C-alpha positions as CSV (number, residue, x, y, z in Angstrom):
1,X,9.9,-5.7,-16.7
2,X,7.3,-8.3,-15.7
3,X,4.6,-7.7,-13.1
4,X,2.9,-10.8,-11.6
5,X,-0.8,-10.3,-10.8
6,X,-3.1,-12.6,-8.7
7,X,-6.0,-13.2,-11.1
8,X,-8.5,-14.1,-8.4
9,X,-7.8,-11.6,-5.7
10,X,-10.5,-9.0,-5.0
11,X,-14.3,-8.6,-5.2
12,X,-14.4,-8.1,-8.9
13,X,-11.9,-10.7,-10.0
14,X,-11.0,-12.0,-12.4
15,X,-12.8,-9.6,-14.9
16,X,-11.5,-6.4,-13.3
17,X,-8.0,-7.9,-13.0
18,X,-7.8,-8.9,-16.6
19,X,-9.2,-5.5,-17.8
20,X,-6.7,-3.6,-15.6
21,X,-3.9,-5.8,-16.9
22,X,-4.8,-5.0,-20.5
23,X,-4.9,-1.3,-19.8
24,X,-1.6,-1.4,-18.0
25,X,0.2,-3.3,-20.8
26,X,-1.1,-0.8,-23.4
27,X,-0.2,2.3,-21.4
28,X,3.0,1.2,-19.7
29,X,4.5,-1.2,-22.2
30,X,5.3,-3.9,-19.6
31,X,4.9,-7.7,-19.5
32,X,2.3,-9.3,-17.2
33,X,1.8,-12.7,-15.7
34,X,-1.6,-13.6,-14.3
35,X,-2.0,-16.5,-11.9
36,X,-5.2,-18.5,-11.5
37,X,-7.3,-21.2,-13.0
38,X,-6.5,-20.8,-16.7
39,X,-9.7,-22.3,-17.9
40,X,-11.7,-19.8,-15.9
41,X,-9.5,-16.9,-17.0
42,X,-10.0,-17.8,-20.6
43,X,-13.7,-18.2,-20.2
44,X,-14.1,-14.7,-18.6
45,X,-11.8,-13.2,-21.3
46,X,-13.8,-14.8,-24.1
47,X,-17.2,-13.7,-22.6
48,X,-15.9,-10.1,-22.4
49,X,-13.8,-9.8,-25.5
50,X,-10.4,-9.5,-23.7
51,X,-7.3,-10.4,-25.7
52,X,-5.0,-12.6,-23.6
53,X,-2.4,-13.2,-26.3
54,X,0.1,-10.8,-24.7
55,X,-0.3,-12.1,-21.2
56,X,1.4,-15.1,-19.7
57,X,-0.9,-17.3,-17.7
58,X,0.3,-19.5,-14.8
59,X,-2.1,-22.1,-13.6
60,X,-3.2,-22.2,-10.0
61,X,-6.4,-24.2,-9.4
62,X,-7.6,-22.8,-6.0
63,X,-8.3,-19.4,-4.4
64,X,-7.6,-18.6,-0.8
65,X,-10.8,-17.3,0.9
66,X,-10.6,-14.0,2.7
67,X,-11.7,-15.6,5.9
68,X,-9.0,-18.3,5.8
69,X,-6.2,-18.4,8.3
70,X,-3.4,-16.3,6.7
71,X,-0.7,-19.0,7.3
72,X,-2.8,-21.5,5.3
73,X,-1.3,-19.9,2.3
74,X,1.9,-21.9,3.0
75,X,0.3,-25.3,3.0
76,X,-3.5,-25.8,2.6
77,X,-3.7,-23.1,-0.1
78,X,-0.2,-23.5,-1.5
79,X,-1.8,-24.1,-4.9
80,X,-3.9,-20.9,-4.8
81,X,-3.5,-18.0,-7.3
82,X,-2.0,-15.8,-4.5
83,X,0.5,-18.4,-3.4
84,X,1.5,-19.0,-7.0
85,X,2.1,-15.3,-7.5
86,X,4.5,-15.1,-4.5
87,X,6.2,-18.3,-5.5
88,X,6.9,-16.9,-9.0
89,X,8.2,-13.7,-7.5
90,X,10.5,-15.5,-5.0
91,X,11.9,-17.6,-7.9
92,X,12.8,-14.5,-9.8
93,X,10.2,-15.0,-12.6
94,X,8.8,-11.5,-12.2
95,X,9.8,-8.1,-10.7
96,X,6.8,-7.4,-8.5
97,X,3.4,-8.8,-7.3
98,X,0.1,-7.1,-7.3
99,X,-2.8,-8.7,-5.3
100,X,-6.2,-7.6,-4.0
101,X,-6.8,-10.7,-1.8
102,X,-6.7,-11.2,2.0
103,X,-4.4,-8.7,3.7
104,X,-3.2,-11.2,6.3
105,X,-2.3,-13.8,3.6
106,X,-0.5,-11.1,1.6
107,X,1.6,-10.2,4.7
108,X,2.4,-14.0,5.1
109,X,3.3,-14.4,1.5
110,X,5.5,-11.3,1.4
111,X,7.2,-12.1,4.7
112,X,7.7,-15.9,4.5
113,X,7.7,-16.7,0.7
114,X,9.3,-13.6,-0.8
115,X,11.2,-12.8,2.5
116,X,12.2,-9.6,4.2
117,X,14.9,-7.1,3.3
118,X,18.0,-7.9,5.4
119,X,17.7,-6.0,8.6
120,X,14.0,-5.2,8.4
121,X,12.3,-6.2,11.7
122,X,8.8,-6.5,10.3
123,X,7.2,-5.5,6.9
124,X,4.6,-2.7,7.2
125,X,1.4,-2.2,5.1
126,X,1.5,1.4,3.9
127,X,-1.5,3.0,2.0
128,X,-1.3,6.4,0.3
129,X,-4.0,8.6,1.7
130,X,-5.2,12.0,0.3
131,X,-4.8,15.0,2.5
132,X,-5.5,18.8,2.3
133,X,-1.9,19.3,0.9
134,X,-1.6,16.3,-1.3
135,X,-1.2,12.8,0.1
136,X,0.7,11.0,2.9
137,X,1.8,7.5,3.5
138,X,0.5,5.8,6.7
139,X,2.4,2.8,8.1
140,X,1.7,0.4,9.6
141,X,-2.1,-0.2,9.1
142,X,-2.4,-3.8,10.4
143,X,0.5,-6.0,9.5
144,X,1.9,-5.6,13.1
145,X,-0.7,-4.9,15.8
146,X,2.1,-4.5,18.4
147,X,5.4,-2.8,17.6
148,X,8.7,-2.1,19.2
149,X,10.3,1.4,19.1
150,X,13.0,0.3,16.5
151,X,10.2,-1.0,14.2
152,X,8.6,2.5,14.1
153,X,12.0,4.0,13.2
154,X,12.3,1.5,10.3
155,X,8.7,2.4,9.2
156,X,9.8,6.1,9.1
157,X,12.9,5.2,7.0
158,X,10.9,3.1,4.5
159,X,8.0,5.5,4.3
160,X,10.4,8.4,3.6
161,X,12.1,6.6,0.8
162,X,8.8,5.7,-0.8
163,X,7.5,9.3,-0.6
164,X,10.7,10.7,-2.0
165,X,11.2,8.2,-4.8
166,X,7.6,7.4,-5.9
167,X,5.6,10.4,-4.8
168,X,8.4,12.9,-5.5
169,X,8.2,14.6,-2.1
170,X,11.6,16.2,-1.2
171,X,12.7,15.7,2.4
172,X,9.4,14.1,3.5
173,X,8.3,15.1,7.0
174,X,7.9,12.2,9.4
175,X,5.3,12.4,12.1
176,X,4.7,10.0,15.0
177,X,1.0,9.5,15.9
178,X,0.4,10.6,19.4
179,X,-2.1,12.2,21.7
180,X,-0.1,15.4,22.0
181,X,2.9,17.2,20.4
182,X,5.1,17.1,23.5
183,X,7.9,14.5,23.4
184,X,6.8,13.2,26.8
185,X,3.3,12.3,25.6
186,X,2.0,8.8,25.0
187,X,3.0,5.4,26.3
188,X,6.4,3.7,26.6
189,X,6.3,2.9,22.9
190,X,5.7,6.4,21.7
191,X,8.2,8.0,24.1
192,X,11.0,5.5,23.2
193,X,10.2,5.8,19.5
194,X,10.3,9.6,19.7
195,X,13.9,9.5,21.1
196,X,15.1,7.0,18.5
197,X,13.5,9.0,15.6
198,X,15.1,12.2,16.9
199,X,18.5,10.6,16.7
200,X,18.0,9.0,13.3
201,X,19.7,11.0,10.5
202,X,17.9,9.0,7.8
203,X,14.5,10.7,8.4
204,X,13.3,14.3,8.6
205,X,11.5,13.7,11.9
206,X,9.2,16.7,12.8
207,X,7.9,15.3,16.1
208,X,4.6,13.9,17.3
209,X,1.4,14.5,15.2
210,X,-2.1,14.5,16.7
211,X,-4.6,12.6,14.6
212,X,-6.6,15.8,13.9
213,X,-3.7,17.3,12.0
214,X,-3.1,14.2,9.8
215,X,-5.8,15.0,7.2
216,X,-4.5,18.6,7.1
217,X,-1.2,17.2,5.6
218,X,1.1,18.2,8.5
219,X,3.3,15.1,7.8
220,X,4.2,13.3,4.6
221,X,5.0,10.0,6.5
222,X,2.7,9.1,9.4
223,X,3.9,6.2,11.5
224,X,2.1,4.2,14.2
225,X,1.7,0.7,15.4
226,X,-0.5,-1.5,13.2
227,X,-3.5,-1.3,15.6
228,X,-3.5,2.5,15.8
229,X,-2.8,2.9,12.0
230,X,-5.7,0.6,11.1
231,X,-8.1,2.6,13.3
232,X,-6.9,5.8,11.6
233,X,-7.3,4.3,8.1
234,X,-10.8,2.9,8.7
235,X,-12.0,6.1,10.4
236,X,-10.7,8.1,7.5
237,X,-12.4,5.9,5.0
238,X,-15.7,6.1,6.9
239,X,-15.6,9.9,7.3
240,X,-14.8,10.3,3.6
241,X,-17.8,8.2,2.5
242,X,-20.0,10.0,5.0
243,X,-18.9,13.4,3.7
244,X,-19.4,12.5,0.0
245,X,-22.9,11.1,0.9
246,X,-23.9,14.3,2.7
247,X,-22.7,16.4,-0.2
248,X,-24.6,14.2,-2.7
249,X,-27.7,14.6,-0.6
250,X,-27.4,18.4,-0.5
251,X,-27.0,18.7,-4.3
252,X,-29.8,16.2,-5.2
253,X,-32.5,17.5,-2.9
254,X,-34.8,20.1,-4.4
255,X,-34.5,22.5,-7.3
256,X,-32.1,24.8,-5.5
257,X,-29.8,22.0,-4.6
258,X,-29.8,20.7,-8.2
259,X,-29.1,24.2,-9.6
260,X,-26.3,24.7,-7.1
261,X,-24.9,21.3,-8.2
262,X,-24.6,22.5,-11.8
263,X,-22.6,25.5,-10.7
264,X,-20.1,23.5,-8.6
265,X,-20.0,20.3,-10.6
266,X,-16.5,20.8,-12.2
267,X,-15.0,21.6,-8.7
268,X,-16.8,18.6,-7.2
269,X,-15.5,16.3,-9.9
270,X,-12.0,17.5,-9.2
271,X,-12.4,17.0,-5.4
272,X,-13.8,13.5,-5.9
273,X,-10.8,12.7,-8.1
274,X,-8.4,13.9,-5.4
275,X,-10.1,11.6,-2.8
276,X,-10.3,8.6,-5.1
277,X,-8.1,5.7,-3.9
278,X,-8.0,4.2,-7.4
279,X,-5.8,7.1,-8.5
280,X,-3.0,5.9,-6.1
281,X,-3.3,2.1,-6.9
282,X,-2.7,0.1,-3.8
283,X,-0.8,-0.1,-0.5
284,X,2.9,-1.3,-0.8
285,X,4.0,-3.9,1.7
286,X,7.2,-2.1,2.8
287,X,10.1,-4.2,3.9
288,X,9.9,-7.2,1.6
289,X,12.9,-8.2,-0.6
290,X,10.9,-7.7,-3.8
291,X,8.0,-5.3,-4.4
292,X,4.5,-6.4,-3.2
293,X,1.5,-4.1,-3.8
294,X,-1.8,-4.8,-1.9
295,X,-4.6,-3.5,-4.1
296,X,-7.9,-2.6,-2.5
297,X,-10.4,-5.5,-2.2
298,X,-13.0,-3.6,-4.2
299,X,-10.6,-2.5,-6.9
300,X,-12.0,-2.0,-10.4
301,X,-10.0,-2.2,-13.6
302,X,-8.7,1.4,-13.2
303,X,-7.4,0.6,-9.7
304,X,-5.7,-2.5,-10.9
305,X,-4.0,-0.6,-13.7
306,X,-2.8,2.0,-11.2
307,X,-1.6,-0.6,-8.8
308,X,0.5,-2.2,-11.6
309,X,1.9,1.3,-12.4
310,X,2.8,1.6,-8.8
311,X,4.6,-1.7,-8.9
312,X,6.5,-0.6,-12.0
313,X,7.6,2.6,-10.4
314,X,8.6,0.7,-7.2
315,X,11.0,-1.4,-9.4
316,X,12.2,1.5,-11.6
317,X,13.1,3.7,-8.6
318,X,15.0,0.9,-6.8
319,X,13.1,1.5,-3.6
320,X,14.2,-1.8,-2.1
321,X,17.9,-1.0,-2.8
322,X,17.5,2.5,-1.3
323,X,15.9,1.0,1.9
324,X,18.7,-1.6,2.2
325,X,21.3,1.1,2.0
326,X,19.5,3.4,4.5
327,X,19.1,0.6,7.0
328,X,22.7,-0.3,6.7
329,X,23.8,3.3,7.2
330,X,21.5,3.6,10.2
331,X,23.0,0.4,11.7
332,X,26.5,1.7,11.3
333,X,25.7,5.0,12.9
334,X,24.0,3.2,15.8
335,X,27.1,1.0,16.3
336,X,29.4,4.1,16.3
337,X,27.2,5.7,18.9
338,X,27.3,2.7,21.1
339,X,31.1,2.6,20.9
340,X,31.3,6.2,21.9
341,X,29.2,5.5,25.0
């Protein structure tokens, strides 16, 4: 198996990228291709004692800026490290892509260079987020600010397959984000999506889920339009950081606080580990014809290693094949239903 990694995506590239790639090759026994300016990659490797002999390097002279128009990946930045990674994946010269660059550009690359799975309306960005009962997948978080009801159904199908195959959650519960639990709550999108999800045999739809119950873990797959999902994601990140800062302040202020910290330190380390995004890797772009993993922009070496592991698992578990089969089955069931009517 060969994973293609954008060598210049992310705040700490290319050093953290190269370090994570070395860790992944040693731990998972996979082959890796890194894209980017080869001279710069070799310079950073030499300065930090990183052995590149087992990596394949593919030259790409430029880097697409985070603030650049996402579609510029196709023309103006077609020679960038990110574009090169997608071009190699589309050409079949690797099994998956890992990139920590611009989210918008990654969506463009996945949709227009790698292409979508047949039948998928729109790809969805889907991070794995810790909850009280483990973790849940949230989709979409920004790839599609506006959605149609059938898109939300596909999000539910794709998220369910990911949670079952990768996260090993049997019969994952699917919840539709809404302002109330009743099926008549929400706007036209939510009401129509609720009806379609209720009729879809490919998902274990448990109904609407209010945002306050999402962190509690009342659903394994949480679906929403990209605008709503992005708000949930960023609010969750902000609250998490605020909580950790408050706890740190309590345990570092005064003698009593420091003594208390010594008593609860093991449990706090365990809690911090459970809330650490680097443990999960990145956010899969669900719906592309080959696996694409969006690593966090601030990813360190550990996060890149886990994102590569995530890409490996995505390939090994044939998630894309499972999605294709589920969508085809859903289409057939829908056509039969229409004929009965």
